[in-house]
N, C-alpha and C positions, 0 to 999 in steps of 0.2 A: 322772406323770397331767398336768402342764404340757405336757409334749411330745406327747400324746395327743391334749389338747386345742387345741393349735396346728397340728396334724396335720389333725384334722378341719376346723380355720378354712380351713386352704389348703385343702383337699380340697373345701369346700363353695363356696368362691371360685373355682374351676377350674372346676366344676360350672356355678357359675350363671354364668360367664363364657363356657363353651360353649351354654348355654341361649340368652343373648343374643345372643351371634353368629349362632347360628340363625336365632334370630327375627329379626334383621337380614337375612341373607342370603336366606332364604326368598323375602320379598316382593321382594329384589331381583332376583334370577334369575328370578323367574316374570313379573318387569316388562321384564327384559332377554333374557331367552329362550324364555320363553313358547309367542311365535309359532313360533319354531324348531321345540320340543318338539311341538309341534301338529302341525306341515308332517311330520315324520316319515313317512315310508312306510308306516310299521307300526302307526301309530295307527288303531285299528279305526272311528274314526268317521269317517275320509277313505276310508277303503276300503269300508265297510259302512254309507253313509249313512243308509239306510233310507227311510222315506216321505218323503224332502225333494226336492223342484225344485230343481236347483240353480240359483244366479241368474244372468243374462247377465253378460257381458264385454264393455263397449263402450269407443270410445276417447274423447279428449276432445271428439269432432265428434258423439260419441254415435251413431259407425259401429257396427254390432255385430259383433265379434270372434266371439265364441261364446255360444251360446243352448243350449238344450234342447226337443226336437223329437220329441213321441212316446217319451221316458224317454231319449232317446238325446242326446251333443251333435253339434250342426251348427255350422259355422263360415262366416267370411263366402265371398260369392261369388266375390269376385275373386281369383283364385289367387295374382296377386304379393302380396297382402297377407297372404292363408293364410302362403304362404312366409316373407315378413319378419318375422312377429310370432309364430311359431312358440316361438319357445326362450322369448320374453316371456309367452306364456300357459301352455305346457307343456300335456301329455297327462293324460288323467283318472287313466291307471294309473300315472302321474307317474315316466314311463322319462325325462323330464327334469326334474332336481333344480330346486326354486326356482320352478318358474314359479308362474304366478300359480293355476293350476289346484290347486297346492298350498299356496304360501304364504299365500295370502288364503282358502284353504279355510273358514275361521269366519265370513268374510262370507258367502261363496258357499251354506254350507250354514245360514245364518241362527243361526247361535250366537252373535253379539253382537247381537241384537235384543233391543230395550226389552221390560221386563216386560210391559206392557200387549198388545202386540202378541204377545208369546207365548200370553197368557189368551185374547185373540182366536182365534189361531190355533189352541187346544187343542178349542175350543168349534165349529170352524167343519167342514164336510164336505167343503170343498178341499182338496186337497192341500196340506202345508206350502212355505211356496216360501223360498228362501235370498235375499239383498240382491243384487240387483246393482251390479255393481262398474265403475265409469268410472276410466279410467286417465289418466294424465297425456300419454301420446303418441299423438302425430298418425298414422294409419296410412297415410294415403295420401303424407305424408312420409316415413315409414318404407320403406313399399315403394319410395318412388324412389330412397333411398339406397342401398338393398340394388340396385336396378337399374345402379347407377353402376359397380360392383364390376365387374371382368372377367370373364369367363366362366370357370365353374370354380373361381374365385379362393375361397380359405379367407381368413377374417379378421372383423374388427366395424368398428361404428361406433355411437358414441355420440354426442346432441345435448343441450344442456341450457342452462335458462334458468337463469343463475347468476346472478340477482338472487333466483331463489326456490327453486332448487333443482329445478325439475319438470321430467323427462326428456321431451324432445319428440320422439324417437327412438332406439331400440335396437334392433337387428340383427345376428345372425350366421349367417356361412356357411362349410359347407355348412348347407341347411336341408332342413326336410320338409313334406309335406303333412298336417297333421291331419286333413283328411277319410279317409287312410289308414291310419290310425294310426300308432304309433310302436315299436310290439312288432315284434322283429328287426331293426333298425337298429342298427348300430353305436355307440361312445360316442361316437366323433369326431363323426358327426353332433349327436348328443346331447348335446353340451355345448357352452354358453353359452358363446363365447368371448370375448364383451364384458365378463362377470363372472366367470367360472370357470378361464380357462384364463391361466397367469402364461409371460410372454415376458421376452426382452430387451430393453429399453425403447429402445436405441442412444442417439441425440442429443438424442430428445425430455426425458430426465432430464438433461441439461445447463440445465433450469429450477432443477432440486433443488440442483444444485452450485453456479449462480449463486447461488443464495437462501443456501445455507451460505458462502458468500465473503464475502458481504456482510453478514451476523451474527458471523462470524468474523476477519475480515482487515482490520486497520485502513488506511482509504482505499483500501480496494480498487477501487474505482470509478476510481480513478486509477493504478492499477498499468499496468504495460505489459511486453508479452513478445515477444520474436523468436522467429516463427513460422518454421523452415528447413525444413519439412516431416517430421520424423520427431523423437523423444524418447526415448533410450536408458532404460531403466528396470535392474530387474538382470538378468533371464534373458528379456527383451524388449523391442520399441520399437514405439510408438504412431507411425504413420504419420496421414498426410493423405488422406483420400478423394481418388482418379483424383493422386494424387503431387504435390496442389495445394503451395504455398509462400505464407504469408502477409505474410511480414515482419513488420514493428512494428506489433502490434495493442494497443489498450486492453482490456479486458474486454468490453466492450459490443462493438466489432466485432469481437472474438474471435466472440461468441456469434451475431453477424448472418452471421456464413460460416460459423460451426459448426466452430470450431478445435479439432482434437481435440487437439493438442499442449496447449495454452493449459487447458484445461479438464482434463487430467489432470496438469499440473504442479499445478492449483489444488488438486486432491485431493489429493497428494502432499504440500503445505502444510499442507491441512488436519486430513488423518491420518481414519481411520476413525471415529471417535468424534464429531467436531464434523459430518459428513457425516449419519452416521445419527440424530444430535439433529434435523438439520433433516428428513432423510427420516423418520422416526417422525410430524413434526408433519404431513408431507402423509401419514401415514396407514399407512407404510412399518412392518414390525414389530410390529403391531400388533391388535388383535383389534376391527375393526370391527364396531359394531353399528349399521344400518339398520332402521328401522322394516319398511320395503315390499321390502327386496330383500338377497341376502347378494351378497357380494363375496368372491372370495379375495385373501387379506392379499398384498401386495406384501412383497417380501425385498431387504433392503440387508445387505450382511453386515456383521458384526461385527467387531473386529480378533480374530485369531486366527496362532498360529505359522506354522499353515499357507498362510495368507491372507498374503502380504509384499506388499512394495511394487507389483510387477505388477499383482497384482489390484486394490491400490488405485488406481493410475493407471487402470486399464480401468474402475474405478466411476464416476470421475468425468464417463467418456462412456456410462454404463447398460450397458455391458457388463460380463465377468466374472461375479460371481454375482449381479447386479443383476437382479429380476425385477417384473414388475408386469403388470396388467390395463388393457385399452382404459378400463373405467371410471374407474380410478384417476387414469390421466393426465388422461381429461377433467375431473376433479374439480380435477386440481391446473391445469388452464387455468381453469376456473371460478376458483378461488381467487385469481390471478393478475388476474386480468379485476376480481372482485369487489373490489378491495382488501385482499386479504389474508386475507378471507373466507369458508370454504367453508361453502356451504348443505347439509343435509341432502338428498341424492339423494332426492326423490319419484315414485314410481311410481305411487301411490294418489290419484287426484283425490278422489274419493268414493265411498262406499257409500249406496245408496239402499234403504232398507227399504220393503217393499210399503207403498204407500198412505200414503206418506210424503213429505215436503219433501228437497229436496236441501243436502246440508251440506257443502260443500267444506271440506279441510282447512287448515289454514294451514301456511307453511313456518317453519323454524326453524334456525338457526345450528348448523351440526356443530362448527364451531371455529375459533377464528383460527390460520393456518398460519405468517403472518409477517407485520411491521409494514408499515402503508399505505404508508411512506417507500418501503420494498425491494419491495415489490409493484408499486409506480409505476414504480421503477428497470428493473424486469423486464417487465413490459408494454412500457414506451418500447421495450424492446431487442426485442421482440418484432414491435414494429409496425416499429421498424427491418427488421428480418429479411423483412417483407413488401415492405417500398419499397426496399432496397439489398441482398440477402442471398440466402439459400438457399431463403426461402419465397415469391419473389415470384408464384408460380401460384397463391397464396392471393388476391390482391388482386382486391377487387370494385371498380367504378368506383362514386364515390360513398360510399364508406364508409370510415373508419379502421379497419385491420382488424390482429389481429397474429397471428403463428403461429410453430410452431417444427418444423422436418423431422426425422426420424430415419432412418437406414438401419442396422438391428441385425443386426452379424454373425451367423452360425447356423452358423460352422463353423469350425474354427483355419484351415484352409489356403484361406478363402475360396473353395470351389468349387457349393457352396451357396449360392444367391441370398439378399440380405439381407430382413428383412422390414422393408416399407416402414410409416414411420409418419408420423403428424402430427397436431398440436395446436395449436388456434388459437380464435380468437374475435373478435365485432365489438363494437369500443367505442363502443357507445352504447346508453344505458339505456332506449331508444325499441324495441330490439332485441337485449337481452340474451344473446346465445345465444355458448355456448362449445361446441366440438366435437372428438372424437378420432376418427380413421382408421386404423385397420391393416390392411394386407394381407398377409399371410403369404407368405414369399419372394417378395415383389412388385418387388423392386429398390429402386431410390431414393427416399428417401420425398419429396422434392422434386419428382420426375418423376409419381410414381403416386398417393402417398395425399394430395397438396396439392391437385392437380384435382379429386378426388374431393369432399373437403372445402370446396372453394372453390364447387362445382357444387350440393353440397346444400345451401350457407349461400345462394346463389342461390335457391333453391327455396323454403327457409324463409322469405327475406324475400317473395318473391310469395306465401305463402300467408298473409302478414300477420304473422308473427310476429318 
């Protein structure tokens, strides 16, 4: 009998714990994943919204990007704007995943309207209208940046206010014209490369290897390395771009010159776990949960018997198994420029309910990715890379700017042109802008992506950002 009572108590305790766990997990999952569940293409509220006129989508300057005319969606008259923001907006049929039309459908369909407004709408003879959604992007700036890419190029660009996290521009190429619809187009055209495609980052990843070294190697800033142009590992050799040799360099100078052998040597000293810990702080290998948009999670390889020293050395320079998105690298640049603090990226400025005022949403800290001291060291090295290194084509007269170039190998025999990368920022809290530019198979980051980023920043400054 005693054993029976004990078993009943244990069973009761287990059941109670299960109910408590469910009670805690349910509101947690609804809060963090509810928007994603709602935005799924199978949700009948989105597929068959009933007698609801979708709200308009506007940019931060109140340029109408999407509206409803006679029951059909209509878009901006300027073709360059339509093409530049197509992946941000998405289409009504949800061929583009995670566009505003889907991800912010609860606003556009008026499902977040307050109770009083819902009652008023119920007694109105007018069709119910959803909320107007105002985005943080500047459509004019976004179209300008898209126009800087070489004709026919594939790639993406993201510009963010690193003090608030507000996205000023986000574009993906190739694009499509929303006025013609997205049905029949291939997934390659419909994919938002800024948020949804993973790439080898190449040397822009060195900012993370640098951060890992500062966090884990005593007096890392004082270490010196001899670059002879190549570094033998196990079954491979790390070489410098163009056969360069840099001689004796410290870590800062190696960063400015984008010395591969130095950063591969650092990776070998650090090991997988230490780099992965820092990469995870930057969002790699994590389930990122942003309120306004979805981002494919970056990948840093964890230690594995099949991933030996060769892959470890490659990972230090953003090659091997390392994968990331342009948005993630833009956020890395933001965190470095912002003293080690990564703000949550915001695409939604505010949603305006019918006959209501404007209530802009506030910014919030997403996470601290490194100490302010280490962020200052890397920021200073990025400034040095512009002043006397590989990022010189990002220089903007009258402003202190920092940057890092990347040329990511896409084939073992180097027969395919590299992906051209650049991340950078303006070191000025009156113009707190960071940027990432990626041109698929564009060649050297210093020659292709960096000049695009420079012209984009100059235009943003002209527009008052």
